[in-house]
N, C-alpha and C positions, 0 to 999 in steps of 0.2 A: 679425464682427470678433473676432479672438483677441488676447489680450494679447501684447505684443512678444516676450517670452521663451518663449511657448508653455507657460507654467507653469500647472498645473491649480489655480489659487488657489481657485476655487469648491468643488472637491471637497475641498480641504484644510480650508477653513472649515467645510464640512458635516460631514466625518467625523472631524475631530480630537477633538471631544468624546467620541466613542466610544472613542478610544485612552485618554483620561482615565479612562473607566469601567473599562477593562481594568486600568489601573494601580491604581485604587481596589480592585478585586476581589482583586488579588494581595497586598494588605497583610495581614499577620498580626500578632497580639499581643493584649494585653488590650483591653477595650472602649474605654477612654479613648484609647489609642494609635491604634486603628483609626479612631475618630471624628475625632481631630485630623488624622490623615493624609488622611482623606477630604475634610475641609473645605479643607485647603491645596491638595490636588491639584485639586479641583474649581475653586477660585478661580484658581489659576495657569493651568489649562487654558482656562478661560473668558476670562481676560485675554489669553492668547496668541491665541485665536480673534478677540477684539475687535481686537487689534493687526493681524491679517491683514485684517480687514474694513476697517480704516482705509486700508490699502494699496489695497484695491479702490476705496474712496471717492475717494482722491487721484488714482488712475490713470484714473478713469472719464471718458470724453469726453462732456461735456454737450451737444455739438452733434449727436451721433449718435443718431437716434431708435430704431434697432434694437437687437438683443441684442448685448452685448459680453462678452468673456472666455468665449467659447463653447467648450464641450467636448462631443465626441460619440464614443461608443463603441457599436458595434453590439452589442445585448444579446439581443434575440429577433428575428433577421433575417427568419425565416419569417413573422412577424406584423408586420413593419415597425415594431417597437417598439425604441427606442434609449435608452441612458443619455445624455440630453442636458441640459446645464446652460448657463445664460447669464443675465445680468441686463440689464434696460433701465432707463430713467429711472424707471419705476414701482416696480420691485422692489428696486433697489439700496439705497434708503434704509430699506426694511423689513428687509433683511438686517442692516443696521447697527443698526436699532432692536432686533432680536432679540439681537444680540451685545452691545449696551450693557446691556440689562436683565438678562441672565443673571448676570453677576458681581455686579450690584447685589442681585439676589434671593439669591444664595449668601451674600453678606455680611450681608444683613438677617436670614437664618436662622441666623447663626453661633451665637447664644446661645439662640434661641427653640426650636430643635429638639434634643431630648436623646435621643430613642429612635430606633433604627435610622438613625443619622446616615449611615452608608455608603450605605444603600439610597436615602435621600432625595437625597443629592448625585448619585448615579448617575441617578436619575429626572430630575433637572434637566439633566444633560448629554445624556441621550437626547432630552429635550424640545427642547434647543437644536438638535441634529442634525435633528430632524423639522421644526422651524420654518424654519431656514435652507434646508434641502432643498426645502421647499415653495415658498419665494419664488424659489429659484434654478433650479427645474425648467423645462425648455422642451419636455418630452414629457408628454402627458396621463396616461399610465399611471404614470409616475414621480411626477407631481404628486399623483395620487390616493393613491398609497401613502404619501407623506409627510403629505398632508392628513388621512388617516385614522390614520396612525401617531401623530399628536399626542394622540389620545384616550387611548392606553394609559398613558403616564407621567402625564398630567393626572388620569386616573381614579384612579391609585395615590396621587398627591399629595393629592387630596381625601379618598379613602377610607381611607387609612392614618394621615395626620397631621392630619386635619381635626378639626372640633368634634364635639359630642355626636350630631348627626344626619348625620354624614359619609357613612355608607353610603347613606342615602336620597338625599342630594344627588349623590353620585358616580354612582349607578345612573341617576338622572333625567338628569344631564348626558350620560351615555353613550348612553342610549336615544334621547333627543331628537336628538342629533347623528348617531347612526348611522342612524336611520330615514330622515332626509332624504338621507343620502349613498348609500343603496341606489338611490334614483331617479337620482341623478347617475351612478352606475355604469352603469345602463341607457342613459342618454343618451350616455355615453362610448362604449359598445359600438356604438350606432347610428351615431354620428359616425365611428367607426373603420371600420365596414363601408362607409359612404357615401364617405368620403374616401380610404380605403385607407392611412391613416397616422395616427399619434397625435402627430406633431410639430406644435407650435403654428403654425409657418410654413405647413405644408401645410393645416391646418384653417382658417387665415385665408383661404387662397385658394379654399377650397371653398364653393360657393353651395348652401345648403340651401333647400328649398322653403318657402314661407310657412307652410304647414300644419305641416311638420316643425319649423320654428323655434318655432312656438307651443308645441308639446309639449316641445321641448328646453328652452325658456326656463322652463317650469313645473317641469321636473325639476331644473334648476339652482337655481331659486328655492327649492324644497323643502330643498335642502342649504345654500345660502348664507344664506338668510333666518334659519335657526336659528342659524347661526354668528355673524351680525352682532351681536346677535339683533334681528330686527324684531318689532314687535307684530303678531299676538298670540302668536308662538311664542318669547317672551322669558322665560317663567316659570321656566325652569331656572336662569337667571343669578343672581337674588337668592339662591336656595338654595345654589348652588355657591360664590358669593362669601362668604356668611356662614359656611359650614362649612369652606372652604379655609383652610389656614394663610396668614399674611400674604404670604409669597413666592409661594404659589400664586395668590392674588388678583392680585398685581402682574403676573404673566406672563399670566394670564387676561385682565385688562383691557388690558394693554399690547400684547400681540401676538395672542392667539387670537381676539379679537373682530374684528381687522383681516382675518382670513383670509376671512370671508364677503364683505366689501366688495371685497377683492382679487379674489375669484373672479368677482364681477359685472363688475369692470373688465377682467379678463383674458379671460373667456369670453363672458358674456352680451352685453355691449355690442359688442365688435368682431366676434364670430363670428355673432351672431344679431341683425343691425341692425333688421330689420323688426319682429321680435317685441319687441325692446327699446323701439322707438318706440311700438308698440301698447300695451304694458303700462306705459309711463311714468306715465300718470295714476293707475293702480292703485298703483304704487310711491310716488308722491307722497302719495296718500291715506294709505297705511299709515305712511309716514314722518312726516307731520304729526300723525297720531293718536299715534304714539310720542313725538314731541317734547312735545306738550301733556299727554297722559294720564299718561305716566310721570313727568313733572316734578311733576304734582299728587300722584301717588302718593308720590314722593320726599319731598314736604313733610309727608306723614302718618307717616313712619317714626320709630321710636324707637331703632332700631339704626343706628349710624354706618355700618357696612359696607353695610347694605341701602340706605341713602340714596344712597351713592356708586354702588352697583350700578344703581339705577334711573336715576341721572343719566347713567350710561354708555349706557343704552338711548336716552335722549333725545339725547345727543351723536352717537351713531351714526345716529340718525334724520336729523340734519343732513347727515351724510356721504352717505346714500343719496339725499337730495334733490339734492345737488350732482352726484353721478355720473350721474343720469338727466336732467339738464338738457341733456346732449350738447353743451355749449359749453365753451370753454377755461377761462373763469373758474370755472364750476361744478365741473368735474372737478378743476381745480387746487385749488380750495377744499376739495373732498371729500378729496383726498389729503393736503393740509396739515392738515386737521382730524383725519384718521386718525393722522398722526404726532404732532400736539400732544396729542391725547387719550391716545395711547400713553405719553407722558411724564407728563402732568399727572395722569391717572387713576391711573397706577402710583404716583406720588408721594403721592396722597391716601390710597391703601390703606396705604402705608408710614407715613404720619402717624397713621392709626388704630392700626397695629401698635405704634407707640412706646408709647402709653398702655395698650394692651391687655397688653403685656409687663409693665407695672408693676402694673396694678390688676386685670387679668383680667376686664374688663368692657367691652362695646362700647355699653352703654346711654347715650344722650345725657344722660338725667336724672341719671346717676351722677356726672357731672362738673360743672364750673363754677369759675371763678376761677383757672384754670391760668396766666393771664398773670403772676400774682404769683410763682408757684413755678418756672415754666418759660418765661422770657422768650424764649429762643432758639427753643424749640419753637413759641411763639405767632407769632413772626416768620416761620418757615418755613411754618407752617400758613397764615398770611395770604397769602403769595406764591402758593401753589398754589390756595388758595380763589379768589383774584382771577383767576388764569389760567383756572380752570374756568368762572368767570362770563364771561370774555371781555374782560377789561380791556385797553385798548390798551397796547402795550408788552410784553405777555406772549404766550406761544405760542397761547393760546386765542382771541385776537381775529382773527387774520389769516384762518384757515380759515373761520370763520363769516361774516366780512365778504365774502369772495370768493364763498361759497355764496349769500349774499343777492343779490349783484350778478348772479351767474349765473342764479338763479331769477327775478329781475326780468325777464330777457329772455324767460322762459317765461310767467309769470303774476304779476300784482301780489299777488294773494291768497296764492299759494304763498310768495312772499318774506315777506309779513307774518306768516303763520301759522308758517312755519319760523323766523323771527326771534323769535317768542314764547319760544323756548327760552332765549334770552339773558336775558329779563326774569324768567321763572320760575326759571331757574338762579340768578339773583342772590338771589331770595327764599329758596330752600331752602338755599343755601350760606351766606348771611349768618345764617340761623336757626341752622344747625349751629354755625358759628363763634362766634356770640355766646353760645350756651348752654354751650359747652365752655370757652371761653377767658375770657369776662368774668363779672362777678358776684362774689359772696363765696364763699370756701371754707367749706362747711358740713360736710364729712366729714373726720374726723380723719386718715385715711390719705393724703388729698391734701396735707396740710400738710408731709409729709416726702418728697413725690414728687421725683425727681431730673430735672434738665434733660438735654438731649441729650448723649450720650457721644461721645468722638472717633470711635468706630466708626459711630455713627449719623450724625455729620456727614459721614463719608466716603461713606455711602450716599446722603445727600441732595445733596451738593456737585455731582456731575455733572448731576443732574436740575434743580437751580437754574440752573446755567450754561445748559443746553439750553433751559429755559423762557424765560429772558431773551434768549438769542441768537436763538431762533426769533421772538420778539416784536419785537425791535429790528432784526434784519437778515434778514427772511424770504426775500429773493431768493437768499440763499446756499443755501437748500433748494429753492425753487420752480424754480430754473434746472436742477435735475437732471431734473425731469419735464416741463419746457416742451416740448422737442422731441418726446418720445414722445406726450404728450397732444395736441399740435398735429397730429401725423400721424394719431392715432386719430380725432379729430374730423373731419378731412378725409376719411378712409376711410369713416366712418359716414355723412357727408352724401352722399358719392358713391354709396354702396350704396343709400341711400334714393331718390336721384334716379334711379338706374338702374331701380329697381323701379317708380317712378311712370311713367317713360318706357315700360317694357314694358307696364304696365297700359293706358296711353294708346293704344299701338299695337294692342293686342288689341281695344279698343273701336272 
């Protein structure tokens, strides 16, 4: 299905940030002028891209399960590789999430970044192109290029503008994610040789043997599990979060962690149904360990960013439980949890960034009694803390609730252990909040700390609206992926039934 006017809106949303980069590069003048122009150009470019993604959102037909707004240009015809773009119910909201968070990140870094401002803003615009391109690709080669392309600007954001151990964190992030992706590249080449195409539609129609599916699933797992990140390949994430600037942490938690789960949902589950069903207990085991173990590790943290980073691993564990239940409630819950975590976790890193900009410390013990001096900050922090815990009426509740319902259809103990994340989440988030916000002010510099500025309110306002909107009216989001998920579950069940029938005939 192509949009009515035949207008290449997906290409425009994808490549427009690069035009913003070119404009920023052409600016000349003293350092202050260049920095100011870079900030404003990046902000207006990202807002324009967000506006275009809203058009995409409003024009999207929720009853249509397939790809919409499709664009196809023959790129490497001799290899049957094309420049193919399109969005379905799964990807359209992640395109929107990417375009929402980019201007928020740029605004949050307005005063925090003083050195190489032009390069910082360009890195963010390049990152936006890669993120949107990855979610909008319908050709495997194009997807892989965007998927890996994300590494370069993120590596620079951590390595150039990060904390004292930024180079170590950036190299660790790069090596972990690149190593897994080499195996995915081998899987891609094998699938291309077998299917004769790299188009998603063609690959979906190709039946791979059970033995091939097993190896392909493990190759995809090596790449996507690191990106999620799943236990035990999650150790790069706390380092990357702690060393990254606030805006880098926001985009890392908000969008980059979703790329692994999106990969499982786009490739592993629909294209490799037998292997996905075979490895589901393995995925459940790793996910449950992630939920419980990393929640306990979060409770032991003294650094605010590290605590939230470990909570991200636990929340993404709930997502992978939902995706591998292979039922509508579980997958819908996993998708909703990805979206809500993208908003809530991003907001929590911004919350930490507010006090870090003032005191230049992330140590929990360094604070206390902020409710007296920063009542607005305490209120905003409370909302996102409650959403992270999964309080009904906030974005965090719906996804976890649906995942628990979906996992109950698989196994009672899976639902119980997966649901432990909500209880443990309440423990570590309430611990963090009470230590930072309540008590008496004992340090002199905290007595003069300033409350939220108008710019910081502008950063938080859209995230507050989204958190409450998703919690109070979740169907306005779930209806986008209902048709696509329904079709996916149906195809997965049919593929497994066909395999069982063939096995029965052979016997």
